[in-house]
TORKE-855072 format. One record per atom (N, C-alpha, C): atom name; residue in one letter; residue number from 1; x, y, z. Coordinates in Angstrom, 1 decimal. Example, Ala and Ser with C-alpha at 12.3 -4.5 7.8 and 13.67 -1.06 7.14 Angstrom:
+------+-----+-----+--------+--------+--------+
: atom : res :   n :     px :     py :     pz :
+------+-----+-----+--------+--------+--------+
:    N :   a :   1 :   13.2 :   -5.7 :    7.8 :
:   CA :   a :   1 :   12.3 :   -4.5 :    7.8 :
:    C :   a :   1 :   13.2 :   -3.3 :    7.8 :
:    N :   s :   2 :   12.8 :   -2.2 :    7.1 :
:   CA :   s :   2 :   13.7 :   -1.1 :    7.1 :
:    C :   s :   2 :   12.9 :    0.0 :    7.9 :
+------+-----+-----+--------+--------+--------+
//
This chain:
+------+-----+-----+--------+--------+--------+
: atom : res :   n :     px :     py :     pz :
+------+-----+-----+--------+--------+--------+
:    N :   m :   1 :    0.7 :   -1.3 :    0.0 :
:   CA :   m :   1 :    0.0 :    0.1 :   -0.1 :
:    C :   m :   1 :    0.7 :    1.2 :   -0.1 :
:    N :   k :   2 :    1.9 :    1.4 :    1.0 :
:   CA :   k :   2 :    3.0 :    2.3 :    0.8 :
:    C :   k :   2 :    3.6 :    2.8 :   -0.5 :
:    N :   y :   3 :    4.0 :    1.6 :   -0.9 :
:   CA :   y :   3 :    4.6 :    1.7 :   -2.1 :
:    C :   y :   3 :    3.8 :    2.1 :   -3.4 :
:    N :   s :   4 :    2.6 :    1.7 :   -3.3 :
:   CA :   s :   4 :    1.4 :    2.3 :   -4.4 :
:    C :   s :   4 :    1.6 :    4.0 :   -4.1 :
:    N :   i :   5 :    1.1 :    4.3 :   -2.8 :
:   CA :   i :   5 :    1.1 :    5.8 :   -2.8 :
:    C :   i :   5 :    2.2 :    6.5 :   -3.1 :
:    N :   i :   6 :    3.6 :    5.7 :   -2.7 :
:   CA :   i :   6 :    4.7 :    6.7 :   -3.2 :
:    C :   i :   6 :    4.7 :    6.6 :   -4.7 :
:    N :   l :   7 :    4.7 :    5.7 :   -5.4 :
:   CA :   l :   7 :    4.5 :    5.8 :   -6.8 :
:    C :   l :   7 :    3.6 :    6.6 :   -7.4 :
:    N :   t :   8 :    2.3 :    6.8 :   -6.8 :
:   CA :   t :   8 :    1.4 :    7.9 :   -7.2 :
:    C :   t :   8 :    1.9 :    9.0 :   -7.2 :
:    N :   i :   9 :    2.4 :    9.2 :   -5.9 :
:   CA :   i :   9 :    3.0 :   10.9 :   -5.6 :
:    C :   i :   9 :    4.0 :   11.2 :   -6.6 :
:    N :   s :  10 :    5.1 :   10.2 :   -6.9 :
:   CA :   s :  10 :    6.0 :   10.3 :   -7.8 :
:    C :   s :  10 :    5.8 :   10.6 :   -9.1 :
:    N :   f :  11 :    4.8 :    9.9 :   -9.7 :
:   CA :   f :  11 :    4.1 :   10.0 :  -10.9 :
:    C :   f :  11 :    3.4 :   11.5 :  -11.0 :
:    N :   v :  12 :    2.7 :   12.0 :  -10.1 :
:   CA :   v :  12 :    2.0 :   13.3 :  -10.1 :
:    C :   v :  12 :    3.1 :   14.0 :  -10.4 :
:    N :   f :  13 :    4.0 :   14.1 :   -9.6 :
:   CA :   f :  13 :    4.9 :   15.2 :   -9.3 :
:    C :   f :  13 :    5.9 :   15.3 :  -10.7 :
:    N :   l :  14 :    6.4 :   14.2 :  -11.5 :
:   CA :   l :  14 :    7.0 :   14.2 :  -12.6 :
:    C :   l :  14 :    6.2 :   14.7 :  -13.6 :
:    N :   f :  15 :    4.9 :   14.4 :  -13.6 :
:   CA :   f :  15 :    3.9 :   15.0 :  -14.7 :
:    C :   f :  15 :    3.7 :   16.2 :  -14.4 :
:    N :   a :  16 :    3.7 :   16.7 :  -13.2 :
:   CA :   a :  16 :    3.5 :   18.5 :  -12.9 :
:    C :   a :  16 :    4.9 :   19.0 :  -13.4 :
:    N :   v :  17 :    6.0 :   18.3 :  -13.2 :
:   CA :   v :  17 :    7.3 :   19.0 :  -13.8 :
:    C :   v :  17 :    7.3 :   19.3 :  -15.2 :
:    N :   n :  18 :    6.9 :   18.3 :  -15.9 :
:   CA :   n :  18 :    6.9 :   18.0 :  -17.5 :
:    C :   n :  18 :    5.8 :   19.3 :  -17.9 :
:    N :   v :  19 :    4.8 :   19.1 :  -17.2 :
:   CA :   v :  19 :    3.5 :   20.2 :  -18.0 :
:    C :   v :  19 :    4.2 :   21.5 :  -17.7 :
:    N :   s :  20 :    5.0 :   21.8 :  -16.4 :
:   CA :   s :  20 :    5.3 :   23.2 :  -16.3 :
:    C :   s :  20 :    6.2 :   23.4 :  -17.2 :
:    N :   a :  21 :    7.2 :   22.8 :  -18.0 :
:   CA :   a :  21 :    8.2 :   23.0 :  -18.7 :
:    C :   a :  21 :    7.9 :   24.2 :  -20.0 :
:    N :   q :  22 :    6.9 :   23.8 :  -20.2 :
:   CA :   q :  22 :    6.2 :   24.5 :  -21.5 :
:    C :   q :  22 :    4.9 :   25.5 :  -21.2 :
:    N :   s :  23 :    4.8 :   26.6 :  -21.7 :
:   CA :   s :  23 :    3.7 :   27.3 :  -21.5 :
:    C :   s :  23 :    2.9 :   27.6 :  -22.7 :
:    N :   q :  24 :    1.7 :   27.7 :  -22.4 :
:   CA :   q :  24 :    0.9 :   28.1 :  -23.6 :
:    C :   q :  24 :    1.4 :   29.1 :  -24.8 :
:    N :   k :  25 :    2.2 :   30.3 :  -24.1 :
:   CA :   k :  25 :    3.0 :   31.3 :  -25.0 :
:    C :   k :  25 :    3.8 :   30.2 :  -26.0 :
:    N :   d :  26 :    4.4 :   29.6 :  -25.3 :
:   CA :   d :  26 :    5.6 :   28.6 :  -26.1 :
:    C :   d :  26 :    5.0 :   27.8 :  -26.9 :
:    N :   s :  27 :    3.9 :   27.3 :  -26.8 :
:   CA :   s :  27 :    3.2 :   26.2 :  -27.6 :
:    C :   s :  27 :    2.5 :   27.1 :  -28.8 :
:    N :   l :  28 :    2.0 :   28.2 :  -28.6 :
:   CA :   l :  28 :    1.5 :   29.1 :  -29.5 :
:    C :   l :  28 :    2.8 :   29.7 :  -30.6 :
:    N :   a :  29 :    3.8 :   29.8 :  -30.0 :
:   CA :   a :  29 :    5.1 :   30.3 :  -30.8 :
:    C :   a :  29 :    5.6 :   29.4 :  -31.7 :
:    N :   i :  30 :    5.6 :   28.0 :  -31.1 :
:   CA :   i :  30 :    6.0 :   27.1 :  -32.1 :
:    C :   i :  30 :    5.3 :   26.8 :  -33.1 :
:    N :   k :  31 :    3.7 :   26.8 :  -32.8 :
:   CA :   k :  31 :    3.1 :   26.5 :  -34.0 :
:    C :   k :  31 :    3.1 :   27.8 :  -34.9 :
:    N :   q :  32 :    3.3 :   28.9 :  -34.5 :
:   CA :   q :  32 :    3.4 :   30.0 :  -35.3 :
:    C :   q :  32 :    4.8 :   30.2 :  -36.3 :
:    N :   a :  33 :    5.6 :   29.6 :  -35.6 :
:   CA :   a :  33 :    7.0 :   29.5 :  -36.6 :
:    C :   a :  33 :    6.7 :   28.2 :  -37.5 :
:    N :   a :  34 :    5.9 :   27.0 :  -37.4 :
:   CA :   a :  34 :    5.5 :   26.2 :  -38.4 :
:    C :   a :  34 :    4.8 :   27.0 :  -39.5 :
:    N :   l :  35 :    3.7 :   27.7 :  -38.9 :
:   CA :   l :  35 :    2.8 :   28.3 :  -39.9 :
:    C :   l :  35 :    3.5 :   29.5 :  -40.6 :
:    N :   d :  36 :    4.5 :   30.1 :  -39.9 :
:   CA :   d :  36 :    5.1 :   31.1 :  -41.0 :
:    C :   d :  36 :    5.8 :   30.5 :  -42.2 :
:    N :   y :  37 :    6.6 :   29.4 :  -41.8 :
:   CA :   y :  37 :    7.2 :   28.4 :  -42.8 :
:    C :   y :  37 :    6.5 :   28.1 :  -43.9 :
:    N :   i :  38 :    5.3 :   27.4 :  -43.5 :
:   CA :   i :  38 :    4.3 :   27.3 :  -44.6 :
:    C :   i :  38 :    3.7 :   28.3 :  -45.4 :
:    N :   e :  39 :    3.2 :   29.1 :  -44.6 :
:   CA :   e :  39 :    2.4 :   30.4 :  -45.4 :
:    C :   e :  39 :    3.2 :   31.2 :  -46.0 :
:    N :   s :  40 :    4.6 :   31.4 :  -45.8 :
:   CA :   s :  40 :    5.3 :   32.2 :  -46.6 :
:    C :   s :  40 :    5.6 :   31.8 :  -48.1 :
:    N :   q :  41 :    5.4 :   30.4 :  -47.9 :
:   CA :   q :  41 :    5.1 :   29.6 :  -49.5 :
:    C :   q :  41 :    3.6 :   29.8 :  -50.1 :
:    N :   h :  42 :    2.7 :   29.9 :  -49.4 :
:   CA :   h :  42 :    1.5 :   30.1 :  -50.0 :
:    C :   h :  42 :    1.3 :   31.4 :  -50.4 :
:    N :   n :  43 :    2.2 :   32.6 :  -49.6 :
:   CA :   n :  43 :    1.7 :   33.9 :  -49.7 :
:    C :   n :  43 :    2.6 :   34.8 :  -50.4 :
:    N :   a :  44 :    3.8 :   33.7 :  -50.9 :
:   CA :   a :  44 :    5.2 :   34.4 :  -51.4 :
:    C :   a :  44 :    5.7 :   35.8 :  -50.6 :
:    N :   k :  45 :    6.0 :   35.1 :  -49.5 :
:   CA :   k :  45 :    6.5 :   36.3 :  -48.3 :
:    C :   k :  45 :    7.7 :   35.9 :  -47.7 :
:    N :   p :  46 :    8.9 :   36.1 :  -48.4 :
:   CA :   p :  46 :   10.1 :   35.6 :  -48.0 :
:    C :   p :  46 :   10.4 :   36.3 :  -46.5 :
:    N :   t :  47 :    9.9 :   37.4 :  -46.1 :
:   CA :   t :  47 :   10.3 :   38.0 :  -44.7 :
:    C :   t :  47 :    9.7 :   37.0 :  -43.7 :
:    N :   q :  48 :    8.2 :   36.4 :  -44.1 :
:   CA :   q :  48 :    7.7 :   35.7 :  -43.2 :
:    C :   q :  48 :    8.5 :   34.4 :  -43.0 :
:    N :   f :  49 :    9.1 :   34.0 :  -43.8 :
:   CA :   f :  49 :   10.0 :   32.5 :  -43.8 :
:    C :   f :  49 :   11.2 :   33.0 :  -43.1 :
:    N :   e :  50 :   11.9 :   34.2 :  -43.1 :
:   CA :   e :  50 :   12.8 :   34.4 :  -42.6 :
:    C :   e :  50 :   12.7 :   34.7 :  -40.9 :
:    N :   r :  51 :   11.6 :   34.9 :  -40.3 :
:   CA :   r :  51 :   11.4 :   35.1 :  -39.0 :
:    C :   r :  51 :   10.9 :   33.8 :  -38.4 :
:    N :   s :  52 :   10.7 :   32.7 :  -39.2 :
:   CA :   s :  52 :   10.4 :   31.4 :  -38.7 :
:    C :   s :  52 :   11.8 :   30.7 :  -38.5 :
:    N :   a :  53 :   12.7 :   30.9 :  -39.6 :
:   CA :   a :  53 :   13.9 :   30.0 :  -39.8 :
:    C :   a :  53 :   15.3 :   30.4 :  -38.7 :
:    N :   h :  54 :   15.7 :   29.8 :  -38.2 :
:   CA :   h :  54 :   17.2 :   30.2 :  -38.0 :
:    C :   h :  54 :   18.1 :   30.4 :  -38.8 :
:    N :   p :  55 :   19.3 :   31.2 :  -38.9 :
:   CA :   p :  55 :   20.1 :   31.4 :  -40.1 :
:    C :   p :  55 :   20.8 :   30.0 :  -40.5 :
:    N :   r :  56 :   21.3 :   28.8 :  -39.4 :
:   CA :   r :  56 :   21.5 :   28.0 :  -39.7 :
:    C :   r :  56 :   20.5 :   26.7 :  -40.0 :
:    N :   m :  57 :   19.4 :   26.9 :  -40.1 :
:   CA :   m :  57 :   18.5 :   26.1 :  -40.8 :
:    C :   m :  57 :   18.9 :   25.1 :  -42.0 :
:    N :   v :  58 :   18.4 :   23.7 :  -42.2 :
:   CA :   v :  58 :   18.8 :   23.0 :  -43.0 :
:    C :   v :  58 :   17.6 :   22.3 :  -43.1 :
:    N :   k :  59 :   17.0 :   22.0 :  -44.4 :
:   CA :   k :  59 :   15.9 :   21.3 :  -44.9 :
:    C :   k :  59 :   16.7 :   19.8 :  -45.7 :
:    N :   r :  60 :   16.1 :   18.8 :  -45.4 :
:   CA :   r :  60 :   16.3 :   17.5 :  -46.2 :
:    C :   r :  60 :   15.2 :   16.9 :  -46.3 :
:    N :   t :  61 :   15.6 :   16.1 :  -47.4 :
:   CA :   t :  61 :   14.5 :   14.9 :  -48.3 :
:    C :   t :  61 :   15.5 :   14.1 :  -48.7 :
:    N :   f :  62 :   15.0 :   12.9 :  -49.0 :
:   CA :   f :  62 :   15.5 :   11.7 :  -49.7 :
:    C :   f :  62 :   15.0 :   12.0 :  -51.4 :
:    N :   w :  63 :   15.8 :   11.5 :  -52.2 :
:   CA :   w :  63 :   15.6 :   11.9 :  -53.8 :
:    C :   w :  63 :   16.2 :   10.5 :  -54.4 :
:    N :   t :  64 :   15.7 :   10.4 :  -55.6 :
:   CA :   t :  64 :   16.2 :    9.2 :  -56.2 :
:    C :   t :  64 :   16.7 :    9.7 :  -57.7 :
:    N :   d :  65 :   17.9 :    9.2 :  -57.9 :
:   CA :   d :  65 :   18.8 :    9.7 :  -59.2 :
:    C :   d :  65 :   17.9 :    9.0 :  -60.5 :
:    N :   k :  66 :   17.5 :    9.8 :  -61.2 :
:   CA :   k :  66 :   16.7 :    9.1 :  -62.3 :
:    C :   k :  66 :   17.4 :    8.2 :  -63.2 :
:    N :   k :  67 :   18.9 :    8.5 :  -63.4 :
:   CA :   k :  67 :   19.7 :    7.6 :  -64.2 :
:    C :   k :  67 :   20.2 :    6.2 :  -63.5 :
:    N :   t :  68 :   20.3 :    6.2 :  -62.1 :
:   CA :   t :  68 :   21.0 :    5.2 :  -61.5 :
:    C :   t :  68 :   20.0 :    4.6 :  -60.8 :
:    N :   g :  69 :   19.0 :    5.2 :  -60.4 :
:   CA :   g :  69 :   17.8 :    4.7 :  -59.4 :
:    C :   g :  69 :   18.2 :    4.5 :  -58.1 :
:    N :   k :  70 :   19.3 :    5.3 :  -57.6 :
:   CA :   k :  70 :   19.8 :    5.3 :  -56.4 :
:    C :   k :  70 :   19.2 :    6.3 :  -55.5 :
:    N :   e :  71 :   19.0 :    5.8 :  -54.5 :
:   CA :   e :  71 :   18.5 :    7.3 :  -53.4 :
:    C :   e :  71 :   19.5 :    8.0 :  -52.5 :
:    N :   y :  72 :   19.2 :    9.3 :  -52.6 :
:   CA :   y :  72 :   20.3 :    9.9 :  -52.1 :
:    C :   y :  72 :   19.7 :   11.2 :  -51.0 :
:    N :   l :  73 :   20.5 :   11.9 :  -50.2 :
:   CA :   l :  73 :   20.1 :   12.9 :  -49.5 :
:    C :   l :  73 :   20.1 :   14.2 :  -50.0 :
:    N :   r :  74 :   19.1 :   15.0 :  -50.0 :
:   CA :   r :  74 :   19.2 :   16.3 :  -50.6 :
:    C :   r :  74 :   19.0 :   17.5 :  -49.5 :
:    N :   e :  75 :   19.7 :   18.4 :  -49.7 :
:   CA :   e :  75 :   19.8 :   19.6 :  -48.6 :
:    C :   e :  75 :   19.5 :   20.7 :  -49.2 :
:    N :   t :  76 :   18.8 :   21.7 :  -48.4 :
:   CA :   t :  76 :   18.4 :   22.9 :  -48.7 :
:    C :   t :  76 :   18.7 :   23.9 :  -47.5 :
:    N :   f :  77 :   19.2 :   24.8 :  -47.9 :
:   CA :   f :  77 :   19.3 :   25.8 :  -46.7 :
:    C :   f :  77 :   18.7 :   27.1 :  -46.7 :
:    N :   r :  78 :   18.7 :   27.7 :  -45.4 :
:   CA :   r :  78 :   17.7 :   28.8 :  -45.1 :
:    C :   r :  78 :   17.6 :   29.9 :  -46.5 :
:    N :   d :  79 :   18.9 :   30.4 :  -47.3 :
:   CA :   d :  79 :   18.9 :   31.1 :  -48.1 :
:    C :   d :  79 :   18.1 :   30.7 :  -49.4 :
:    N :   a :  80 :   18.4 :   29.6 :  -49.6 :
:   CA :   a :  80 :   17.4 :   28.9 :  -50.8 :
:    C :   a :  80 :   16.0 :   28.8 :  -50.4 :
:    N :   m :  81 :   15.5 :   28.5 :  -49.2 :
:   CA :   m :  81 :   14.4 :   28.9 :  -48.8 :
:    C :   m :  81 :   13.6 :   30.2 :  -49.1 :
:    N :   i :  82 :   14.5 :   31.0 :  -48.3 :
:   CA :   i :  82 :   13.7 :   32.3 :  -48.8 :
:    C :   i :  82 :   13.5 :   32.7 :  -50.0 :
:    N :   l :  83 :   14.3 :   32.4 :  -50.9 :
:   CA :   l :  83 :   14.4 :   32.7 :  -52.4 :
:    C :   l :  83 :   12.9 :   31.7 :  -52.8 :
:    N :   l :  84 :   12.9 :   30.6 :  -52.4 :
:   CA :   l :  84 :   11.6 :   29.7 :  -53.0 :
:    C :   l :  84 :   10.4 :   30.5 :  -52.0 :
:    N :   a :  85 :   10.4 :   30.8 :  -51.2 :
:   CA :   a :  85 :    9.1 :   31.5 :  -50.4 :
:    C :   a :  85 :    9.0 :   32.8 :  -51.3 :
:    N :   e :  86 :    9.7 :   33.4 :  -51.9 :
:   CA :   e :  86 :    9.5 :   34.5 :  -52.9 :
:    C :   e :  86 :    9.1 :   34.2 :  -54.0 :
:    N :   t :  87 :    9.3 :   33.0 :  -54.9 :
:   CA :   t :  87 :    9.2 :   32.6 :  -56.4 :
:    C :   t :  87 :    8.1 :   31.5 :  -56.4 :
:    N :   y :  88 :    8.4 :   30.7 :  -55.5 :
:   CA :   y :  88 :    7.4 :   29.5 :  -55.6 :
:    C :   y :  88 :    5.9 :   29.6 :  -56.1 :
:    N :   n :  89 :    5.4 :   30.4 :  -55.4 :
:   CA :   n :  89 :    3.9 :   30.4 :  -55.7 :
:    C :   n :  89 :    3.4 :   31.8 :  -55.9 :
:    N :   k :  90 :    4.7 :   32.4 :  -56.7 :
:   CA :   k :  90 :    4.0 :   34.1 :  -56.9 :
:    C :   k :  90 :    2.9 :   34.3 :  -57.9 :
:    N :   d :  91 :    2.6 :   33.3 :  -58.8 :
:   CA :   d :  91 :    1.4 :   33.5 :  -59.5 :
:    C :   d :  91 :    0.3 :   32.6 :  -58.7 :
:    N :   g :  92 :    0.5 :   31.9 :  -57.8 :
:   CA :   g :  92 :   -0.7 :   31.7 :  -56.9 :
:    C :   g :  92 :   -1.6 :   30.3 :  -57.5 :
:    N :   s :  93 :   -0.5 :   29.7 :  -58.2 :
:   CA :   s :  93 :   -0.9 :   28.3 :  -58.9 :
:    C :   s :  93 :   -0.6 :   27.1 :  -58.0 :
:    N :   r :  94 :    0.3 :   27.3 :  -57.2 :
:   CA :   r :  94 :    1.0 :   26.1 :  -56.5 :
:    C :   r :  94 :    0.0 :   25.4 :  -55.5 :
:    N :   f :  95 :   -0.9 :   26.2 :  -55.0 :
:   CA :   f :  95 :   -1.6 :   25.4 :  -53.9 :
:    C :   f :  95 :   -3.4 :   25.6 :  -54.1 :
:    N :   p :  96 :   -3.9 :   24.8 :  -53.4 :
:   CA :   p :  96 :   -5.4 :   25.3 :  -53.2 :
:    C :   p :  96 :   -5.6 :   26.5 :  -53.0 :
:    N :   k :  97 :   -6.9 :   26.9 :  -53.0 :
:   CA :   k :  97 :   -7.5 :   28.0 :  -52.6 :
:    C :   k :  97 :   -7.4 :   28.1 :  -51.0 :
:    N :   n :  98 :   -7.8 :   27.0 :  -50.3 :
:   CA :   n :  98 :   -7.7 :   26.8 :  -48.9 :
:    C :   n :  98 :   -6.6 :   25.6 :  -48.7 :
:    N :   p :  99 :   -5.3 :   26.1 :  -48.6 :
:   CA :   p :  99 :   -4.6 :   25.0 :  -48.2 :
:    C :   p :  99 :   -4.4 :   24.4 :  -47.0 :
:    N :   k : 100 :   -4.0 :   23.1 :  -47.0 :
:   CA :   k : 100 :   -4.1 :   22.4 :  -46.1 :
:    C :   k : 100 :   -2.8 :   22.7 :  -44.8 :
:    N :   k : 101 :   -2.5 :   23.0 :  -43.7 :
:   CA :   k : 101 :   -1.5 :   23.4 :  -43.0 :
:    C :   k : 101 :   -1.9 :   23.2 :  -41.6 :
:    N :   e : 102 :   -2.0 :   21.7 :  -41.1 :
:   CA :   e : 102 :   -2.0 :   21.1 :  -40.0 :
:    C :   e : 102 :   -0.6 :   20.9 :  -39.2 :
:    N :   v : 103 :   -0.6 :   21.7 :  -37.9 :
:   CA :   v : 103 :    0.4 :   21.6 :  -37.1 :
:    C :   v : 103 :    0.4 :   21.0 :  -35.9 :
:    N :   v : 104 :    1.2 :   19.8 :  -35.9 :
:   CA :   v : 104 :    1.0 :   18.8 :  -34.5 :
:    C :   v : 104 :    2.4 :   19.2 :  -33.9 :
:    N :   i : 105 :    2.2 :   19.5 :  -32.8 :
:   CA :   i : 105 :    3.2 :   19.5 :  -31.8 :
:    C :   i : 105 :    3.4 :   18.0 :  -31.2 :
:    N :   l : 106 :    4.5 :   17.4 :  -31.5 :
:   CA :   l : 106 :    4.7 :   16.0 :  -31.0 :
:    C :   l : 106 :    5.3 :   16.1 :  -29.7 :
:    N :   d : 107 :    6.2 :   17.2 :  -29.3 :
:   CA :   d : 107 :    7.1 :   17.3 :  -28.1 :
:    C :   d : 107 :    7.4 :   18.4 :  -27.9 :
:    N :   i : 108 :    7.8 :   19.0 :  -26.6 :
:   CA :   i : 108 :    8.3 :   20.1 :  -26.2 :
:    C :   i : 108 :    8.9 :   19.8 :  -24.9 :
:    N :   y : 109 :   10.3 :   20.2 :  -24.9 :
:   CA :   y : 109 :   11.1 :   19.9 :  -23.7 :
:    C :   y : 109 :   11.7 :   21.1 :  -23.4 :
:    N :   d : 110 :   11.5 :   21.9 :  -22.5 :
:   CA :   d : 110 :   12.4 :   23.2 :  -22.2 :
:    C :   d : 110 :   12.3 :   24.0 :  -23.5 :
:    N :   k : 111 :   13.8 :   23.9 :  -24.0 :
:   CA :   k : 111 :   13.7 :   25.0 :  -25.1 :
:    C :   k : 111 :   13.7 :   24.4 :  -26.3 :
:    N :   t : 112 :   13.1 :   23.2 :  -26.6 :
:   CA :   t : 112 :   13.2 :   22.3 :  -28.1 :
:    C :   t : 112 :   11.9 :   21.7 :  -28.1 :
:    N :   a : 113 :   11.6 :   21.9 :  -29.4 :
:   CA :   a : 113 :   10.4 :   20.9 :  -29.7 :
:    C :   a : 113 :   10.4 :   20.3 :  -31.1 :
:    N :   s : 114 :    9.7 :   19.4 :  -30.9 :
:   CA :   s : 114 :    9.6 :   18.7 :  -32.3 :
:    C :   s : 114 :    7.9 :   18.6 :  -33.0 :
:    N :   i : 115 :    8.0 :   19.1 :  -34.3 :
:   CA :   i : 115 :    6.2 :   19.2 :  -34.7 :
:    C :   i : 115 :    6.3 :   18.4 :  -36.1 :
:    N :   k : 116 :    5.1 :   18.1 :  -36.5 :
:   CA :   k : 116 :    4.8 :   17.6 :  -37.5 :
:    C :   k : 116 :    3.7 :   18.7 :  -38.3 :
:    N :   l : 117 :    4.1 :   18.9 :  -39.6 :
:   CA :   l : 117 :    3.5 :   20.0 :  -40.2 :
:    C :   l : 117 :    2.9 :   19.0 :  -41.5 :
:    N :   i : 118 :    1.6 :   19.2 :  -41.8 :
:   CA :   i : 118 :    1.0 :   18.4 :  -42.5 :
:    C :   i : 118 :    0.4 :   19.2 :  -43.6 :
:    N :   a : 119 :    0.8 :   19.4 :  -44.8 :
:   CA :   a : 119 :    0.6 :   20.1 :  -46.3 :
:    C :   a : 119 :   -0.2 :   19.4 :  -47.1 :
:    N :   d : 120 :   -0.8 :   20.0 :  -48.2 :
:   CA :   d : 120 :   -1.4 :   19.1 :  -49.1 :
:    C :   d : 120 :   -0.8 :   18.2 :  -49.5 :
:    N :   d : 121 :    0.5 :   18.3 :  -50.2 :
:   CA :   d : 121 :    1.2 :   17.2 :  -51.0 :
:    C :   d : 121 :    2.4 :   16.7 :  -50.2 :
:    N :   w : 122 :    2.7 :   17.1 :  -48.9 :
:   CA :   w : 122 :    3.8 :   16.5 :  -48.3 :
:    C :   w : 122 :    3.7 :   16.9 :  -46.9 :
:    N :   i : 123 :    4.6 :   16.3 :  -46.0 :
:   CA :   i : 123 :    4.5 :   16.5 :  -44.6 :
:    C :   i : 123 :    6.3 :   17.0 :  -44.5 :
:    N :   d : 124 :    6.3 :   17.8 :  -43.1 :
:   CA :   d : 124 :    7.3 :   18.0 :  -42.6 :
:    C :   d : 124 :    7.8 :   17.8 :  -41.3 :
:    N :   y : 125 :    8.6 :   17.1 :  -40.8 :
:   CA :   y : 125 :    8.9 :   17.0 :  -39.6 :
:    C :   y : 125 :   10.0 :   18.2 :  -39.3 :
:    N :   m : 126 :    9.8 :   18.8 :  -38.2 :
:   CA :   m : 126 :   10.6 :   19.9 :  -37.8 :
:    C :   m : 126 :   11.1 :   19.9 :  -36.5 :
:    N :   h : 127 :   12.1 :   20.4 :  -36.2 :
:   CA :   h : 127 :   13.2 :   20.6 :  -34.9 :
:    C :   h : 127 :   12.9 :   22.1 :  -34.8 :
:    N :   i : 128 :   12.4 :   22.4 :  -33.5 :
:   CA :   i : 128 :   12.5 :   24.0 :  -33.2 :
:    C :   i : 128 :   13.1 :   24.3 :  -32.0 :
:    N :   v : 129 :   13.9 :   25.5 :  -32.0 :
:   CA :   v : 129 :   14.6 :   25.7 :  -30.8 :
:    C :   v : 129 :   14.2 :   27.1 :  -30.4 :
:    N :   k : 130 :   14.4 :   27.4 :  -29.0 :
:   CA :   k : 130 :   14.0 :   28.6 :  -28.2 :
:    C :   k : 130 :   15.6 :   29.0 :  -27.9 :
:    N :   l : 131 :   16.0 :   30.1 :  -29.0 :
:   CA :   l : 131 :   17.0 :   30.8 :  -28.6 :
:    C :   l : 131 :   17.0 :   32.5 :  -28.4 :
:    N :   n : 132 :   17.4 :   32.8 :  -27.5 :
:   CA :   n : 132 :   17.3 :   34.3 :  -27.1 :
:    C :   n : 132 :   15.6 :   35.0 :  -26.8 :
:    N :   g : 133 :   14.7 :   33.8 :  -26.5 :
:   CA :   g : 133 :   13.4 :   34.1 :  -26.4 :
:    C :   g : 133 :   12.5 :   34.0 :  -27.5 :
:    N :   k : 134 :   13.2 :   33.6 :  -28.7 :
:   CA :   k : 134 :   12.6 :   33.3 :  -29.7 :
:    C :   k : 134 :   12.6 :   31.9 :  -30.5 :
:    N :   w : 135 :   11.4 :   31.0 :  -30.6 :
:   CA :   w : 135 :   11.3 :   29.9 :  -31.3 :
:    C :   w : 135 :   11.5 :   30.2 :  -32.9 :
:    N :   q : 136 :   12.6 :   29.3 :  -33.3 :
:   CA :   q : 136 :   12.9 :   29.1 :  -34.9 :
:    C :   q : 136 :   13.2 :   27.8 :  -35.1 :
:    N :   i : 137 :   12.9 :   27.4 :  -36.4 :
:   CA :   i : 137 :   13.1 :   26.3 :  -36.9 :
:    C :   i : 137 :   14.7 :   26.0 :  -37.3 :
:    N :   v : 138 :   15.2 :   25.0 :  -37.0 :
:   CA :   v : 138 :   16.4 :   24.6 :  -37.5 :
:    C :   v : 138 :   16.8 :   23.3 :  -38.1 :
:    N :   n : 139 :   15.8 :   22.3 :  -38.2 :
:   CA :   n : 139 :   16.2 :   21.2 :  -38.6 :
:    C :   n : 139 :   14.4 :   20.9 :  -39.6 :
:    N :   v : 140 :   14.5 :   20.3 :  -40.5 :
:   CA :   v : 140 :   13.2 :   20.1 :  -41.5 :
:    C :   v : 140 :   13.5 :   18.7 :  -42.0 :
:    N :   l : 141 :   12.9 :   17.7 :  -42.1 :
:   CA :   l : 141 :   13.0 :   16.3 :  -42.6 :
:    C :   l : 141 :   11.7 :   16.3 :  -43.4 :
:    N :   w : 142 :   11.6 :   16.4 :  -44.9 :
:   CA :   w : 142 :   10.3 :   16.2 :  -45.5 :
:    C :   w : 142 :   10.2 :   15.3 :  -46.7 :
:    N :   q : 143 :    8.8 :   14.7 :  -46.8 :
:   CA :   q : 143 :    8.7 :   13.8 :  -47.8 :
:    C :   q : 143 :    7.2 :   14.2 :  -48.5 :
:    N :   l : 144 :    7.1 :   14.0 :  -49.9 :
:   CA :   l : 144 :    6.0 :   14.1 :  -50.6 :
:    C :   l : 144 :    5.1 :   13.0 :  -50.0 :
:    N :   n : 145 :    3.6 :   13.0 :  -50.1 :
:   CA :   n : 145 :    2.8 :   12.0 :  -50.0 :
:    C :   n : 145 :    2.9 :   10.8 :  -50.5 :
:    N :   d : 146 :    3.6 :   10.7 :  -51.8 :
:   CA :   d : 146 :    3.9 :    9.5 :  -52.7 :
:    C :   d : 146 :    5.4 :    9.5 :  -52.8 :
:    N :   s : 147 :    6.1 :    8.8 :  -52.0 :
:   CA :   s : 147 :    7.5 :    8.8 :  -52.0 :
:    C :   s : 147 :    7.9 :    8.4 :  -53.4 :
:    N :   k : 148 :    7.1 :    7.9 :  -54.2 :
:   CA :   k : 148 :    7.9 :    7.6 :  -55.6 :
:    C :   k : 148 :    7.9 :    8.8 :  -56.3 :
:    N :   d : 149 :    7.2 :    9.8 :  -55.9 :
:   CA :   d : 149 :    7.6 :   11.2 :  -56.7 :
:    C :   d : 149 :    8.8 :   11.9 :  -56.4 :
:    N :   h : 150 :    9.5 :   11.4 :  -55.4 :
:   CA :   h : 150 :   10.8 :   11.8 :  -55.1 :
:    C :   h : 150 :   11.7 :   11.2 :  -55.9 :
+------+-----+-----+--------+--------+--------+
//
């Protein structure tokens, strides 16, 4: 009986510590970083992307070489993503009228977070870090919904 009570109190204490490590403000800022990332492409607003991404952000995916059929890892950096945000949907034809942009927070621990962004044609897994009071994306791993299109 004593063991059960101690275990219950320990569990409650550990749960309370984890919950207090994140605030509603942090959750909203993390979600906003992910939304700025995708909405910058929807709206062709590179400054919106810039505020969401740390200067050393890296985005990766797998790709298939058409000649050899071998898969390899492709990397894109923040500067290229800023240009993409400016040009990718400039004519407004790349996304549906009401594009999908579902943000799922997978985990938050103190100053780091993992999220999943579900868009129309792909998903992004992101690592977001809080530096100097600001949440910014540092890593993105993405894939198209149909991996054969890579």
